[in-house]
C-alpha distance (Angstrom), angle and dihedral (degrees) to the residues before:
residue distance angle dihedral
M1 . . .
A2 3.77 . .
K3 3.80 120.5 .
D4 3.79 89.3 -114.4
D5 3.82 96.1 49.3
Y6 3.82 113.7 127.5
Y7 3.80 94.1 -121.9
V8 3.80 92.5 48.2
I9 3.82 91.7 51.5
A10 3.82 92.9 44.2
G11 3.79 90.3 46.7
K12 3.81 93.1 51.0
I13 3.79 91.2 49.8
L14 3.80 92.3 48.6
A15 3.83 93.6 43.4
Y16 3.80 90.0 52.3
L17 3.82 92.1 48.8
Y18 3.80 91.5 47.9
A19 3.81 91.0 50.3
K20 3.81 88.2 48.3
L21 3.81 90.6 51.3
K22 3.82 90.6 51.8
G23 3.81 91.0 48.7
K24 3.80 94.2 -112.0
S25 3.80 96.4 119.8
V26 3.77 125.7 55.4
Q27 3.79 95.9 179.4
K28 3.80 112.5 111.6
P29 3.83 116.2 -116.4
E30 3.80 92.9 -124.8
E31 3.83 89.1 56.0
Y32 3.81 97.5 45.4
L33 3.80 103.3 33.0
R34 3.79 99.3 71.1
A35 3.77 134.2 124.7
M36 3.80 123.4 -119.9
T37 3.83 95.4 37.6
N38 3.80 132.0 117.6
D39 3.80 90.7 -97.4
F40 3.80 94.5 43.7
P41 3.84 108.5 30.0
I42 3.79 93.6 176.0
S43 3.79 139.2 102.1
E44 3.80 122.1 -85.3
E45 3.81 89.3 -114.7
Y46 3.83 93.1 54.5
F47 3.82 91.9 44.0
N48 3.81 91.4 52.5
Y49 3.81 89.5 47.0
V50 3.81 90.5 55.8
L51 3.82 91.5 47.2
D52 3.80 91.3 49.4
E53 3.81 92.6 47.9
I54 3.80 96.5 48.6
D55 3.80 87.8 46.5
A56 3.82 91.0 51.3
C57 3.83 90.2 48.7
G58 3.79 89.5 54.3
Y59 3.82 95.3 -115.1
I60 3.80 92.5 122.5
Q61 3.79 139.2 21.6
M62 3.77 115.4 -136.9
T63 3.78 134.9 161.1
T64 3.79 109.6 -118.7
I65 3.79 123.5 -175.6
K66 3.79 117.8 -160.0
Y67 3.77 114.8 -159.4
W68 3.77 129.2 -155.0
G69 3.78 105.9 -90.8
G70 3.80 95.7 39.4
D71 3.80 103.1 -79.4
V72 3.80 115.1 141.7
K73 3.80 128.7 -159.4
R74 3.79 119.4 -163.0
D75 3.81 114.6 -158.4
L76 3.80 100.7 -144.5
S77 3.80 91.9 -179.4
S78 3.83 86.5 69.8
I79 3.83 97.2 47.7
K80 3.83 117.5 124.0
I81 3.78 136.4 168.3
T82 3.80 117.2 -115.9
H83 3.79 132.2 -146.6
E84 3.81 87.7 -97.8
G85 3.81 90.2 53.0
I86 3.80 90.8 52.7
N87 3.81 89.0 49.5
F88 3.82 90.0 51.0
L89 3.81 89.8 53.3
S90 3.79 92.1 48.0
E91 3.80 94.2 48.5
N92 3.81 94.9 44.0
E93 3.80 100.1 36.4
K94 3.80 95.8 132.6
S95 3.80 97.8 42.3
V96 3.81 97.2 50.1
K97 3.80 97.3 53.9
């Protein structure tokens, strides 16, 4: 799969959050989870789409504030993987690497 494939991006986000949960990553989410980096070579719009979708699927918990006028703020300091997200990683281990 390509580095910018949806499942690769979702898998990297979930793998990072799972490592964070287990205490294996000290990097803060707001520093690591950013578009246009080596790990996430995608646009900000696409990155936010992936975050919103994995949140809607119940794979993560994240505080999202929707402002009047359509603006959205995602609080990445609050982001956590859920049981469903861990299951997704387990079931798709080969495809998300």
